[in-house]
C-alpha positions, -999 to +999 in steps of 0.1 A: +546-263+023+547-246+057+574-269+068+596-261+038+592-224+046+602-231+082+633-249+070+643-221+046+637-194+072+657-213+099+685-218+074+685-181+065+687-171+102+716-195+108+735-182+078+729-145+089+740-154+124+772-169+110+778-137+089+775-116+121+800-139+139+823-135+109+819-097+112+830-099+148+860-120+139+868-095+111+868-067+137+895-086+157+918-091+128+913-059+109+916-072+073+925-053+042+896-030+034+896-041-003+892-078+007+862-090-012+850-113+015+853-087+042+834-061+021+807-087+014+802-095+051+802-058+061+777-049+034+753-077+045+755-071+082+759-033+085+722-026+077+712-045+109+742-037+131+744+000+123+710+010+137+715-012+168+750+004+173+734+039+172+708+030+199+732+010+221+766+027+221+798+008+228+806+003+265+843+010+272+852+001+236+831-031+236+805-032+208+774-051+221+754-048+189+764-082+175+753-099+207+719-080+208+713-088+171+721-125+176+697-127+205+671-109+184+676-133+155+670-162+179+639-147+194+625-138+159+632-173+147+614-188+176+584-166+173+581-171+135+585-208+137+559-212+164+535-190+145+540-211+113+537-243+132+504-230+146+492-223+111+503-257+100+484-273+129+515-290+143 
């Protein structure tokens, strides 16, 4: 049961990481604001990127918030997986 949760959690973190990478790519191409996919990606990522962006402002026009969030996701994933493996005894 714990291993299934680890797999689901890991999948969720990978999918969210891909959404953040998609958000970065969207910022480079500047899509139509009414594009449904772009709106979907922005709505899912802005609740995490927005607060980080307020704490760490852009440096010379370079937004570092996606990098910090991606690193944070990797750290969170590692910590949670290790804790769950400890609970599972493996």
